[in-house]
C-alpha positions as CSV (number, residue, x, y, z in Angstrom):
1,X,-59.4,-55.7,37.3
2,X,-59.0,-54.4,33.7
3,X,-61.7,-55.2,31.0
4,X,-60.9,-59.0,30.5
5,X,-64.3,-60.8,31.2
6,X,-62.8,-63.8,32.6
7,X,-63.7,-64.4,36.1
8,X,-66.4,-65.7,38.4
9,X,-68.9,-64.6,41.0
10,X,-68.7,-64.9,44.7
11,X,-70.8,-64.3,47.8
12,X,-69.4,-64.2,51.3
13,X,-66.1,-65.2,50.0
14,X,-67.4,-68.5,48.3
15,X,-67.9,-69.0,44.5
16,X,-71.6,-69.2,43.4
17,X,-73.5,-70.4,40.3
18,X,-74.7,-67.3,38.6
19,X,-77.2,-69.3,36.8
20,X,-79.1,-70.2,39.7
21,X,-79.4,-66.5,40.8
22,X,-82.2,-64.9,38.6
23,X,-81.9,-61.6,40.6
24,X,-78.1,-61.6,39.8
25,X,-78.8,-62.4,36.1
26,X,-81.4,-59.8,35.7
27,X,-79.1,-57.1,37.3
28,X,-76.3,-58.1,34.9
29,X,-78.8,-58.0,31.8
30,X,-80.0,-54.5,32.9
31,X,-76.5,-53.3,33.0
32,X,-76.1,-54.6,29.6
33,X,-79.1,-53.4,27.9
34,X,-79.0,-49.9,29.6
35,X,-75.5,-49.0,28.2
36,X,-73.9,-47.2,25.4
37,X,-70.3,-48.7,25.7
38,X,-69.0,-51.6,23.9
39,X,-66.3,-54.1,24.5
40,X,-64.1,-55.9,22.1
41,X,-61.2,-58.1,21.7
42,X,-58.3,-57.1,19.6
43,X,-54.7,-58.4,19.3
44,X,-53.3,-56.4,22.2
45,X,-56.2,-57.2,24.6
46,X,-59.8,-56.2,25.3
47,X,-60.5,-52.7,24.5
48,X,-63.7,-50.6,25.3
49,X,-65.4,-47.8,23.4
50,X,-67.3,-45.5,25.6
51,X,-67.7,-44.6,29.4
52,X,-65.4,-46.8,31.5
53,X,-68.2,-47.1,34.0
54,X,-70.8,-48.4,31.4
55,X,-67.8,-50.7,30.0
56,X,-67.4,-52.3,33.6
57,X,-71.1,-53.3,33.5
58,X,-70.6,-54.9,30.2
59,X,-67.5,-56.9,31.5
60,X,-69.5,-58.1,34.5
61,X,-72.5,-59.4,32.2
62,X,-69.9,-61.2,30.0
63,X,-68.6,-63.1,33.0
64,X,-72.1,-64.5,33.0
65,X,-71.8,-65.3,29.5
66,X,-74.6,-62.9,28.7
67,X,-74.8,-61.3,25.0
68,X,-76.1,-58.0,24.3
69,X,-77.9,-59.2,21.3
70,X,-80.1,-56.7,19.4
71,X,-82.8,-55.4,21.9
72,X,-85.8,-53.8,20.2
73,X,-85.5,-50.4,21.7
74,X,-88.7,-48.4,21.9
75,X,-87.6,-45.2,23.7
76,X,-84.6,-44.1,25.9
77,X,-84.2,-41.4,28.5
78,X,-80.9,-40.4,28.7
79,X,-78.6,-39.8,31.9
80,X,-77.8,-36.2,32.6
81,X,-76.6,-34.3,35.7
82,X,-80.2,-33.2,36.7
83,X,-82.0,-36.7,36.4
84,X,-79.0,-38.8,37.5
85,X,-80.5,-41.9,35.8
86,X,-80.8,-43.6,32.4
87,X,-83.7,-45.7,31.1
88,X,-84.1,-47.9,27.9
89,X,-87.3,-49.1,27.1
90,X,-87.5,-52.3,24.9
91,X,-89.9,-54.6,23.6
92,X,-89.6,-58.4,25.0
93,X,-92.0,-61.1,24.4
94,X,-94.8,-58.9,23.5
95,X,-94.2,-56.7,26.7
96,X,-92.4,-53.2,27.2
97,X,-89.7,-53.5,29.8
98,X,-87.9,-50.5,31.3
99,X,-84.3,-51.1,32.3
100,X,-82.9,-48.4,34.5
101,X,-79.6,-47.4,36.2
102,X,-78.6,-44.3,38.1
103,X,-77.6,-42.9,41.4
104,X,-78.7,-45.2,44.2
105,X,-80.4,-42.3,46.2
106,X,-82.5,-41.4,43.1
107,X,-83.6,-44.8,42.2
108,X,-84.4,-45.6,45.8
109,X,-86.9,-42.8,45.8
110,X,-88.6,-44.3,42.6
111,X,-88.6,-48.0,43.6
112,X,-91.6,-49.8,45.1
113,X,-90.3,-53.3,44.9
114,X,-87.1,-55.2,45.0
115,X,-86.1,-58.6,43.8
116,X,-84.4,-61.1,45.9
117,X,-83.8,-64.6,44.3
118,X,-86.8,-65.2,42.2
119,X,-89.3,-63.3,44.5
120,X,-90.6,-59.9,44.1
121,X,-90.9,-58.2,47.5
122,X,-92.3,-54.7,48.5
123,X,-89.5,-52.2,49.3
124,X,-90.5,-51.5,53.0
125,X,-88.4,-49.4,55.4
126,X,-86.3,-52.2,56.4
127,X,-85.3,-53.4,52.9
128,X,-84.7,-49.7,51.9
129,X,-82.3,-49.2,55.0
130,X,-80.4,-52.5,53.7
131,X,-79.9,-51.0,50.3
132,X,-78.9,-47.7,51.8
133,X,-76.4,-49.4,54.0
134,X,-75.1,-51.3,51.0
135,X,-74.2,-48.3,48.8
136,X,-72.8,-46.3,51.6
137,X,-70.4,-49.1,52.5
138,X,-69.4,-49.3,48.9
139,X,-69.0,-45.5,48.6
140,X,-67.0,-45.3,51.7
141,X,-64.5,-47.6,50.3
142,X,-64.0,-45.4,47.3
143,X,-66.2,-47.4,44.9
144,X,-68.5,-45.6,42.2
145,X,-72.0,-46.8,43.1
146,X,-74.9,-47.4,40.5
147,X,-78.3,-48.9,41.4
148,X,-80.2,-50.9,38.8
149,X,-83.7,-51.5,38.4
150,X,-86.5,-52.8,36.1
151,X,-90.1,-52.4,35.3
152,X,-92.5,-54.4,33.2
153,X,-94.7,-51.6,31.9
154,X,-98.5,-51.9,31.8
155,X,-100.0,-51.6,28.4
156,X,-101.3,-48.2,28.8
157,X,-98.1,-46.6,30.2
158,X,-97.4,-43.4,28.6
159,X,-93.7,-43.3,27.4
160,X,-92.8,-40.2,29.5
161,X,-89.9,-40.4,32.1
162,X,-92.1,-39.5,35.1
163,X,-94.6,-42.2,34.1
164,X,-92.1,-45.0,33.1
165,X,-89.6,-44.4,36.0
166,X,-91.8,-45.2,39.1
167,X,-92.9,-48.1,40.9
168,X,-89.4,-49.7,39.9
169,X,-88.3,-53.0,41.1
170,X,-84.8,-52.6,42.6
171,X,-82.3,-55.2,41.3
172,X,-79.2,-54.2,43.4
173,X,-76.4,-51.7,43.8
174,X,-72.9,-52.4,42.0
175,X,-69.7,-50.8,43.3
176,X,-67.2,-50.0,40.4
177,X,-63.6,-49.3,41.3
178,X,-61.8,-46.6,39.4
179,X,-58.7,-46.2,41.6
180,X,-56.5,-43.1,41.1
181,X,-53.1,-43.9,39.3
182,X,-50.3,-44.7,41.6
183,X,-48.7,-41.3,40.7
184,X,-51.4,-38.9,41.5
185,X,-50.9,-38.8,45.3
186,X,-47.4,-37.5,44.9
187,X,-48.3,-35.2,42.0
188,X,-51.0,-33.6,44.3
189,X,-48.3,-33.2,47.0
190,X,-46.0,-31.6,44.7
191,X,-48.8,-29.2,43.5
192,X,-49.4,-28.1,46.9
193,X,-45.7,-27.5,47.5
194,X,-45.6,-25.3,44.4
195,X,-48.5,-23.1,45.6
196,X,-51.2,-24.9,43.5
197,X,-54.5,-25.7,45.0
198,X,-56.3,-28.9,43.9
199,X,-60.1,-28.8,44.0
200,X,-62.1,-32.0,43.3
201,X,-65.4,-31.4,41.4
202,X,-67.2,-34.8,40.6
203,X,-70.3,-36.3,39.7
204,X,-70.0,-39.2,42.2
205,X,-71.5,-39.4,45.5
206,X,-70.3,-37.5,48.3
207,X,-68.9,-40.4,50.2
208,X,-67.1,-41.8,47.2
209,X,-65.7,-38.4,46.6
210,X,-64.4,-38.2,50.1
211,X,-62.9,-41.6,49.9
212,X,-61.2,-40.8,46.9
213,X,-59.9,-37.4,47.9
214,X,-58.3,-39.3,51.1
215,X,-56.6,-41.7,48.8
216,X,-54.9,-38.9,46.7
217,X,-54.0,-36.8,49.6
218,X,-56.6,-34.1,49.6
219,X,-57.4,-33.3,53.1
220,X,-61.1,-32.2,52.6
221,X,-63.1,-31.4,55.6
222,X,-66.4,-32.2,53.7
223,X,-68.1,-32.8,50.4
224,X,-70.6,-30.1,49.2
225,X,-73.2,-31.5,46.9
226,X,-74.8,-29.6,43.9
227,X,-78.0,-29.2,46.0
228,X,-76.2,-27.6,48.8
229,X,-74.4,-25.5,46.2
230,X,-77.6,-24.2,44.8
231,X,-78.7,-23.0,48.2
232,X,-75.3,-21.0,48.7
233,X,-74.8,-17.4,47.8
234,X,-71.5,-16.2,46.4
235,X,-70.1,-15.4,49.8
236,X,-70.9,-18.7,51.2
237,X,-69.4,-20.4,48.2
238,X,-66.1,-18.3,48.6
239,X,-66.0,-19.4,52.3
240,X,-66.4,-23.0,51.4
241,X,-63.7,-22.7,49.0
242,X,-61.3,-21.3,51.5
243,X,-62.0,-24.3,53.8
244,X,-60.8,-26.8,51.0
245,X,-63.9,-28.4,50.5
246,X,-64.7,-30.8,47.5
247,X,-67.7,-30.9,45.4
248,X,-69.9,-33.9,44.6
249,X,-73.1,-34.7,42.5
250,X,-72.5,-31.4,40.5
251,X,-74.1,-30.2,37.4
252,X,-72.4,-28.2,34.3
253,X,-73.8,-25.0,36.1
254,X,-72.2,-25.8,39.3
255,X,-68.8,-26.4,37.6
256,X,-69.1,-23.1,35.7
257,X,-70.1,-21.2,39.0
258,X,-67.1,-22.6,40.9
259,X,-64.6,-21.7,38.3
260,X,-66.0,-18.3,38.1
261,X,-65.8,-17.6,41.8
262,X,-62.2,-18.8,41.8
263,X,-61.4,-16.1,39.1
264,X,-63.1,-13.5,40.9
265,X,-60.8,-14.0,43.8
266,X,-57.8,-13.2,41.3
267,X,-56.8,-16.8,40.9
268,X,-55.5,-18.5,37.8
269,X,-57.8,-21.3,37.2
270,X,-57.3,-24.6,35.2
271,X,-60.2,-26.9,34.8
272,X,-59.9,-30.7,33.7
273,X,-62.8,-32.6,32.1
274,X,-63.8,-35.1,29.5
275,X,-67.5,-34.9,28.9
276,X,-70.0,-32.8,27.0
277,X,-71.2,-31.3,30.5
278,X,-67.7,-29.9,31.2
279,X,-67.4,-27.8,28.2
280,X,-68.9,-24.5,29.6
281,X,-66.4,-24.7,32.7
282,X,-63.4,-25.6,30.3
283,X,-64.3,-22.7,28.1
284,X,-64.5,-20.4,31.0
285,X,-61.3,-21.3,32.8
286,X,-57.9,-19.7,32.3
287,X,-56.7,-23.1,31.1
288,X,-59.1,-25.6,30.0
289,X,-57.5,-29.1,29.9
290,X,-59.5,-32.1,28.2
291,X,-58.8,-35.5,28.4
292,X,-57.3,-36.9,25.2
293,X,-58.1,-40.6,25.5
294,X,-61.7,-40.6,26.8
295,X,-62.7,-36.9,26.3
296,X,-65.6,-36.0,24.1
297,X,-64.9,-34.0,20.9
298,X,-67.0,-31.1,22.6
299,X,-64.8,-31.1,25.5
300,X,-61.5,-31.0,23.4
301,X,-63.0,-28.4,21.1
302,X,-63.7,-26.2,24.3
303,X,-60.2,-26.7,25.9
304,X,-57.1,-25.0,25.5
305,X,-55.0,-28.2,26.0
306,X,-55.6,-31.8,25.5
307,X,-54.0,-34.2,27.9
308,X,-52.9,-37.1,25.7
309,X,-52.5,-39.6,28.6
310,X,-55.4,-38.5,30.8
311,X,-52.9,-38.4,33.6
312,X,-53.1,-35.7,36.3
313,X,-49.5,-36.1,37.0
314,X,-48.8,-34.9,33.6
315,X,-50.2,-31.7,34.4
316,X,-48.0,-31.2,37.1
317,X,-45.1,-32.2,35.2
318,X,-46.1,-29.6,32.4
319,X,-46.1,-26.9,35.3
320,X,-42.6,-28.0,36.1
321,X,-41.6,-27.7,32.7
322,X,-43.2,-24.3,32.2
323,X,-41.3,-22.9,35.2
324,X,-38.2,-24.4,33.7
325,X,-38.6,-22.7,30.4
326,X,-39.7,-19.4,31.9
327,X,-36.5,-19.4,34.2
328,X,-34.4,-20.4,31.0
329,X,-36.0,-17.6,28.9
330,X,-35.2,-15.1,31.6
331,X,-31.6,-16.4,32.1
332,X,-30.7,-16.0,28.4
333,X,-32.5,-12.6,28.1
334,X,-30.8,-11.0,31.1
335,X,-27.4,-12.6,30.0
336,X,-27.6,-11.0,26.6
337,X,-28.9,-7.7,28.2
338,X,-25.9,-7.5,30.6
339,X,-23.4,-8.4,27.9
340,X,-24.9,-5.9,25.5
341,X,-24.9,-3.4,28.2
342,X,-21.2,-3.9,28.7
343,X,-20.7,-3.4,25.0
344,X,-22.5,0.0,25.2
345,X,-20.7,1.2,28.2
346,X,-17.4,0.3,26.6
347,X,-18.1,2.0,23.4
348,X,-19.9,5.1,24.6
349,X,-17.5,5.9,27.5
350,X,-14.5,5.4,25.3
351,X,-16.1,8.0,22.9
352,X,-16.4,10.3,25.7
353,X,-12.9,10.0,26.7
354,X,-11.9,10.6,22.9
355,X,-9.9,7.4,22.4
356,X,-9.5,5.6,19.2
357,X,-12.1,3.0,18.1
358,X,-12.2,0.3,21.0
359,X,-14.1,-2.1,18.8
360,X,-14.4,-2.1,15.2
361,X,-17.8,-2.7,13.4
362,X,-16.7,-6.2,12.0
363,X,-15.7,-7.3,15.6
364,X,-18.9,-6.1,17.0
365,X,-20.7,-8.2,14.3
366,X,-18.6,-11.2,15.1
367,X,-19.6,-10.8,18.9
368,X,-23.1,-10.7,18.2
369,X,-23.4,-13.2,15.5
370,X,-21.0,-15.9,16.3
371,X,-20.1,-15.9,20.1
372,X,-23.1,-14.5,21.9
373,X,-25.8,-16.3,20.4
374,X,-24.4,-19.6,20.9
375,X,-24.0,-19.5,24.7
376,X,-27.4,-17.7,24.9
377,X,-29.2,-20.7,23.2
378,X,-27.3,-23.1,25.4
379,X,-28.7,-21.4,28.6
380,X,-32.1,-22.2,27.3
381,X,-31.3,-26.0,27.7
382,X,-30.6,-25.7,31.4
383,X,-32.3,-28.3,33.5
384,X,-35.0,-27.4,36.2
385,X,-33.3,-25.9,39.2
386,X,-33.7,-27.7,42.7
387,X,-36.7,-26.5,44.6
388,X,-38.4,-25.2,41.3
389,X,-41.7,-26.7,42.5
390,X,-41.4,-25.4,46.1
391,X,-41.6,-21.7,44.9
392,X,-45.1,-20.0,45.0
393,X,-46.7,-19.1,41.5
394,X,-45.8,-15.8,39.9
395,X,-48.4,-13.1,39.8
396,X,-49.7,-12.6,36.6
397,X,-49.0,-8.9,36.8
398,X,-45.3,-9.6,37.7
399,X,-42.8,-7.8,35.5
400,X,-40.4,-9.8,33.5
401,X,-37.6,-7.9,34.8
402,X,-37.8,-7.3,38.3
403,X,-35.3,-5.1,40.5
404,X,-32.8,-8.0,41.3
405,X,-32.6,-8.7,37.4
406,X,-32.1,-4.9,36.6
407,X,-29.4,-4.5,39.3
408,X,-27.5,-7.6,37.9
409,X,-27.7,-6.4,34.4
410,X,-26.3,-2.9,35.6
411,X,-23.7,-4.2,37.7
412,X,-22.5,-7.0,35.5
413,X,-22.7,-4.8,32.3
414,X,-20.7,-2.2,34.2
415,X,-17.9,-4.8,35.1
416,X,-17.9,-6.0,31.4
417,X,-17.7,-2.6,30.0
418,X,-15.3,-1.2,32.8
419,X,-13.0,-4.2,32.5
420,X,-12.8,-3.8,28.6
421,X,-12.2,-0.1,28.8
422,X,-9.2,-0.7,31.4
423,X,-7.7,-3.4,29.2
424,X,-8.0,-1.2,26.1
425,X,-6.4,2.0,27.7
426,X,-3.8,-0.1,29.5
427,X,-2.4,-1.4,26.2
428,X,-2.6,2.0,24.6
429,X,-0.2,3.1,27.1
430,X,2.1,0.2,26.7
431,X,4.8,2.4,25.0
432,X,4.7,0.8,21.5
433,X,4.4,2.8,18.4
434,X,1.1,4.3,17.9
435,X,-0.3,2.0,15.3
436,X,1.1,-1.3,16.8
437,X,-0.4,0.1,20.3
438,X,-3.9,0.5,18.9
439,X,-4.0,-2.7,17.0
440,X,-2.8,-4.5,20.1
441,X,-5.2,-2.8,22.3
442,X,-8.1,-3.4,20.0
443,X,-7.2,-7.1,19.8
444,X,-7.0,-7.4,23.6
445,X,-10.2,-5.3,24.1
446,X,-12.1,-7.6,21.5
447,X,-10.9,-10.8,23.0
448,X,-11.2,-9.4,26.6
449,X,-15.0,-8.5,26.2
450,X,-15.7,-12.0,24.7
451,X,-14.0,-13.7,27.5
452,X,-15.8,-11.5,30.1
453,X,-19.0,-12.3,28.6
454,X,-18.1,-16.0,28.5
455,X,-17.4,-15.9,32.2
456,X,-20.6,-14.0,32.8
457,X,-22.6,-16.9,31.0
458,X,-21.9,-18.9,34.3
459,X,-23.5,-16.3,36.3
460,X,-26.7,-16.9,34.6
461,X,-26.8,-20.6,34.7
462,X,-28.9,-20.2,37.9
463,X,-30.3,-16.7,39.1
464,X,-29.9,-17.6,42.7
465,X,-28.3,-21.0,43.4
466,X,-24.5,-21.4,43.5
467,X,-22.8,-23.6,40.9
468,X,-22.2,-26.9,43.1
469,X,-25.9,-26.8,43.8
470,X,-27.0,-27.0,40.2
471,X,-23.9,-28.9,39.1
472,X,-21.2,-27.6,36.9
473,X,-21.6,-30.4,34.3
474,X,-25.3,-30.6,34.4
475,X,-25.6,-28.6,31.2
476,X,-23.2,-30.1,28.5
477,X,-24.6,-27.6,26.0
478,X,-23.3,-24.5,27.8
479,X,-19.9,-26.2,28.4
480,X,-19.8,-27.0,24.7
481,X,-20.9,-23.9,23.5
482,X,-18.3,-22.1,25.9
483,X,-15.5,-24.1,24.5
484,X,-16.5,-23.6,20.9
485,X,-16.8,-19.8,21.3
486,X,-13.6,-19.4,23.1
487,X,-12.0,-21.6,20.6
488,X,-13.3,-19.3,17.8
489,X,-12.0,-16.3,19.3
490,X,-8.5,-17.9,19.7
491,X,-8.7,-18.6,16.1
492,X,-9.7,-15.0,15.3
493,X,-6.6,-14.0,17.0
494,X,-4.1,-16.4,15.2
495,X,-5.6,-17.8,12.0
496,X,-4.3,-15.5,9.2
497,X,-7.4,-15.0,7.2
498,X,-9.5,-14.4,10.3
499,X,-6.6,-11.7,11.5
500,X,-7.1,-10.0,8.3
501,X,-11.0,-10.0,8.3
502,X,-11.2,-9.0,12.0
503,X,-8.2,-6.7,12.0
504,X,-6.5,-8.8,15.0
505,X,-2.8,-9.3,16.0
506,X,-1.4,-12.4,17.8
507,X,-1.5,-12.0,21.6
508,X,1.1,-13.2,23.9
509,X,0.5,-15.7,26.9
510,X,0.8,-12.8,29.4
511,X,-1.8,-11.0,27.5
512,X,-4.1,-13.8,27.8
513,X,-3.2,-13.9,31.7
514,X,-4.1,-10.3,31.9
515,X,-7.6,-10.8,30.2
516,X,-8.5,-13.7,32.6
517,X,-7.2,-11.8,35.5
518,X,-10.0,-9.3,34.7
519,X,-12.6,-11.8,33.7
520,X,-12.4,-14.5,36.3
521,X,-13.4,-12.1,39.2
522,X,-16.6,-11.4,37.4
523,X,-17.7,-15.1,38.1
524,X,-16.0,-15.5,41.6
525,X,-17.7,-12.4,43.0
526,X,-21.2,-13.3,42.0
527,X,-20.6,-16.8,43.0
528,X,-19.5,-15.8,46.5
529,X,-22.7,-13.6,46.9
530,X,-24.9,-16.4,45.8
531,X,-23.3,-18.8,48.4
532,X,-24.1,-16.1,51.1
533,X,-27.6,-15.5,49.9
534,X,-28.1,-19.6,49.7
535,X,-26.8,-19.9,53.2
536,X,-29.1,-17.1,54.4
537,X,-32.1,-18.9,52.5
538,X,-31.1,-22.1,54.2
539,X,-30.8,-20.7,57.5
540,X,-34.3,-19.1,57.4
541,X,-35.9,-22.4,56.1
542,X,-34.4,-24.3,58.9
């Protein structure tokens, strides 16, 4: 495993001498010559440049102490998704030799011979069946399969793909293991619970694709090849997508068509890819995600995101983080709206009642700049709620403020405004001289509305779950902000220079008791409702 070329060769569980196997050496040489990757040893270990599949062929050749040298390349026919093969023509000992690698089923069609030991034999039906069984068994085990072949070209051969890539001598089939990362199956299961469909689109053989799909937990009934897809109309493609199929041996046009079909169903589609061939689909998708480590510059340029660790699990983690941040934005926005609604109600209704100013402008400024902002920002640091990845995705047309949020803003804002008004007018009627009564009532209203808002912040730590479920101490930033803002308000009431600036008077212990008697039920009532709602949800879930 890995790219360390140390190792040996075995046949039937026994170590063999590769030097005595001309067919093995020629196969390894073909993989080395027909290659664009490179392998180098650095301080931290062996590193590759290029495609991992090609690098694996270099590693195998290095195990036999073969060196790439500097072959005299005459021509090259590149691999693409239509040809599914690559050929390099070199000059050796005065002869032109074509080294070919590609999909086994493609090279089998173009081969007329095979090499066994040192003997070149006709590729008859029996031998062809042996090769087919070999690559099918490798593919069923989840290995990426490649056939390798060669041909010594006659002198008069035209350097054209169809002329060169025929009458090949088949050298063998290699199986390359590219196992999914251990965390991928759990990531795919999490994505499914979150209402995210995962569809595999690969250039590998159908059997390999199905084997990998089973390993990562994709329950695909079958694999649709690019040739099959070309024969499907749009309705048949939509039906296949609903069945949960995977796609193998696909072309860039196939990938683009699949992404377009999903979008036409109204689905938000993310596409991952690393090659030049993936660029059209990456560009078309709602979210194009390119691989950061082995992705090409073209793929990265076409994508919206670059995945630095090339890990599918990071995409699922990003979805989780996105949901957390969206929830937290909604929490602090609705918290501020409910608090500001309470301020508006208190001031507006007091004007209608013809009372003296309930809040002075400098006090409103203190609330908005000093106390509200700190706790609102702390709400944005809430951890992800339990079950956040078990909710279905939001509709792209879903409004930010839904009916539940609006009702909460109105009810909680009404409580804050009503409670502040009651405190203000209760102290106005305390029997003190007019000037003292107004000063005391304003201080109590000013302090009361801040305490009400600080109790309200606990209601928005979760929009649905009760406090024990999320954990009272799970966000120390909220607790710290709450303590600081309440401490600042205490200072505003008792520190002389703040008293003078904010026009406050000292409060007695019973005044604080009255304020908390009005404020605490704001949290308790909402918490009881959340408990009831949580109990109903759990009962339905059971």
